[in-house]
SEKEZA-280868 format. One line per 8 residues: number of its first residue (from 1); their letters; for each residue x, y, z of N, C-alpha, C. Coordinates in steps of 0.2 Angstrom, whole numbers, plus 5000, padded with zeros to 4 digits. Layout:
BEGIN
NUM> A> X:Y:Z:X:Y:Z:X:Y:Z; ...;
! end
This chain:
BEGIN
1> DTALAIER> 4917:4961:5010:4917:4958:5017:4915:4963:5022; 4909:4961:5025:4906:4966:5030:4910:4967:5036; 4913:4962:5039:4917:4963:5045:4923:4968:5043; 4926:4967:5037:4932:4972:5035:4929:4979:5034; 4924:4980:5031:4921:4986:5030:4919:4990:5036; 4916:4986:5041:4915:4989:5048:4922:4991:5051; 4927:4987:5051:4933:4988:5054:4936:4995:5051; 4936:4995:5044:4939:5001:5041:4935:5008:5043;
9> ANECNALC> 4928:5007:5043:4924:5013:5045:4925:5015:5052; 4926:5010:5056:4928:5012:5063:4935:5015:5064; 4940:5013:5060:4946:5016:5059:4946:5023:5057; 4942:5024:5052:4941:5031:5049:4938:5035:5054; 4933:5033:5058:4930:5037:5063:4935:5039:5069; 4939:5034:5070:4944:5035:5075:4949:5041:5073; 4951:5041:5067:4955:5046:5064:4952:5052:5064; 4945:5052:5062:4941:5059:5062:4941:5062:5069;
17> ADYGIAQE> 4940:5057:5074:4940:5060:5081:4947:5063:5083; 4952:5059:5081:4959:5062:5083:4960:5068:5079; 4958:5069:5073:4960:5075:5070:4954:5080:5069; 4949:5079:5072:4943:5084:5072:4940:5085:5065; 4939:5079:5061:4936:5080:5055:4929:5077:5055; 4924:5082:5057:4917:5080:5058:4914:5078:5052; 4915:5081:5046:4911:5079:5040:4913:5072:5038; 4919:5071:5038:4921:5064:5035:4918:5059:5040;
25> AAWTAPYL> 4918:5060:5047:4914:5055:5051:4907:5054:5050; 4904:5060:5048:4897:5060:5046:4896:5056:5040; 4900:5057:5035:4900:5053:5029:4901:5046:5030; 4905:5044:5035:4906:5037:5036:4900:5033:5039; 4896:5037:5043:4890:5034:5047:4885:5030:5042; 4883:5033:5037:4878:5029:5033:4881:5022:5030; 4887:5022:5029:4891:5016:5026:4891:5011:5032; 4894:5014:5038:4895:5010:5044:4888:5007:5046;
33> GYMIAARG> 4883:5011:5046:4876:5008:5048:4874:5003:5043; 4875:5004:5037:4873:4999:5032:4876:4993:5033; 4882:4993:5034:4886:4986:5035:4884:4983:5042; 4883:4987:5047:4881:4984:5053:4874:4981:5053; 4869:4984:5049:4863:4981:5047:4863:4975:5043; 4868:4975:5038:4869:4969:5034:4872:4963:5038; 4876:4965:5043:4878:4960:5048:4873:4956:5052; 4867:4960:5053:4862:4957:5057:4859:4961:5062;
41> DVGEGVDI> 4863:4966:5064:4861:4971:5069:4857:4977:5066; 4851:4975:5064:4847:4980:5060:4846:4986:5063; 4843:4986:5069:4841:4992:5073:4847:4996:5074; 4852:4994:5076:4858:4998:5078:4861:5001:5071; 4861:4997:5066:4863:5000:5059:4859:5005:5057; 4852:5004:5057:4848:5009:5055:4848:5016:5059; 4849:5015:5065:4850:5021:5070:4856:5024:5068; 4862:5021:5067:4868:5024:5065:4867:5028:5059;
49> MRRGIATL> 4864:5025:5054:4862:5029:5047:4858:5035:5049; 4853:5034:5053:4849:5040:5054:4852:5046:5057; 4857:5044:5062:4861:5049:5066:4866:5052:5061; 4869:5048:5057:4874:5051:5052:4870:5056:5047; 4864:5054:5045:4861:5058:5040:4858:5065:5043; 4856:5064:5050:4854:5070:5053:4860:5075:5054; 4866:5072:5056:4872:5076:5056:4874:5080:5050; 4873:5076:5044:4875:5079:5038:4870:5084:5036;
57> REMKARNT> 4863:5083:5038:4858:5089:5037:4860:5095:5040; 4862:5094:5047:4864:5100:5051:4870:5103:5048; 4874:5100:5045:4880:5103:5041:4879:5106:5035; 4873:5104:5032:4870:5106:5026:4875:5103:5020; 4877:5097:5021:4881:5094:5017:4877:5091:5011; 4879:5092:5005:4875:5089:4999:4879:5084:4995; 4885:5084:4996:4889:5079:4992:4888:5072:4994; 4886:5068:4990:4884:5061:4991:4878:5060:4995;
65> FPHFLALY> 4874:5065:4997:4868:5065:5001:4863:5060:4998; 4861:5061:4992:4856:5057:4989:4858:5049:4990; 4864:5048:4989:4866:5041:4990:4865:5038:4997; 4867:5042:5002:4866:5040:5009:4858:5040:5010; 4854:5044:5008:4847:5044:5009:4844:5037:5006; 4847:5035:5000:4844:5029:4996:4846:5023:5000; 4852:5023:5003:4854:5017:5007:4850:5017:5013; 4849:5022:5016:4844:5023:5022:4837:5020:5021;
73> AEWLARCG> 4835:5023:5015:4828:5021:5013:4828:5013:5012; 4833:5010:5009:4833:5003:5008:4832:4999:5014; 4835:5001:5019:4835:4998:5026:4828:4999:5029; 4826:5005:5028:4819:5007:5031:4814:5002:5028; 4814:5001:5021:4810:4997:5018:4810:4989:5020; 4817:4987:5021:4818:4980:5024:4815:4980:5031; 4814:4985:5034:4811:4985:5041:4804:4986:5041; 4801:4986:5035:4794:4987:5034:4791:4994:5035;
81> ETDNALRV> 4796:4999:5035:4794:5006:5035:4793:5009:5028; 4789:5006:5024:4789:5008:5017:4787:5015:5016; 4782:5018:5019:4780:5025:5018:4786:5029:5020; 4789:5028:5025:4795:5032:5027:4801:5031:5022; 4802:5025:5019:4807:5024:5014:4805:5028:5008; 4799:5028:5006:4797:5031:5000:4798:5039:5001; 4797:5041:5007:4798:5049:5008:4805:5050:5008; 4809:5046:5010:4817:5047:5010:4819:5047:5003;
89> ISEALAIT> 4817:5042:4999:4818:5042:4992:4816:5048:4988; 4810:5051:4990:4808:5057:4987:4813:5063:4988; 4815:5063:4994:4820:5068:4996:4826:5067:4992; 4829:5061:4992:4835:5060:4988:4834:5063:4981; 4828:5061:4978:4827:5063:4971:4826:5071:4970; 4823:5074:4975:4823:5081:4975:4829:5085:4976; 4834:5082:4980:4840:5085:4981:4844:5084:4974; 4844:5078:4971:4847:5077:4965:4845:5082:4960;
97> QETGDQCY> 4838:5084:4959:4836:5089:4955:4838:5096:4957; 4838:5097:4963:4840:5104:4965:4848:5105:4964; 4852:5100:4965:4859:5101:4965:4862:5100:4958; 4858:5095:4954:4861:5093:4948:4866:5088:4948; 4867:5085:4954:4872:5080:4955:4869:5073:4954; 4870:5070:4948:4867:5064:4947:4871:5058:4947; 4876:5059:4951:4881:5053:4952:4878:5047:4954; 4873:5047:4959:4870:5041:4962:4863:5040:4959;
105> LAEVHRIQ> 4861:5044:4954:4854:5044:4952:4851:5037:4950; 4855:5033:4947:4853:5026:4945:4852:5022:4951; 4857:5023:4956:4856:5019:4962:4850:5021:4966; 4848:5027:4966:4842:5030:4969:4836:5027:4966; 4836:5027:4959:4830:5024:4956:4830:5017:4957; 4835:5013:4957:4835:5006:4958:4832:5004:4965; 4834:5008:4970:4831:5007:4977:4824:5009:4977; 4822:5014:4973:4815:5016:4973:4811:5011:4970;
113> GEI> 4814:5008:4965:4810:5002:4961:4809:4996:4966; 4814:4995:4970:4814:4989:4974:4809:4990:4980; 4808:4996:4982:4804:4998:4987:4796:4997:4985;
! end
């Protein structure tokens, strides 16, 4: 349920703001953006994803990062930004190779194949 997912992400963000938990808020952004885009507000959703990913990059967060990049790439491709989407997927694959974290590798490859 998209509306419920957005509601829960917003609740998470509110708690993160109350307790000063920046990384969890940044982790929430790609999911929130994905759901907002799925709801039909594509520009807003993709922008939220982009900002969340930028924040995670600044934090040097690697946990789950290839998954977030893949979700972002999926929406970039849906928006017709195929070259940018493939660049983002390449980054996700490179990080997976670098870190050895293959938890989301199948999903990254699935999205790569769809692009």
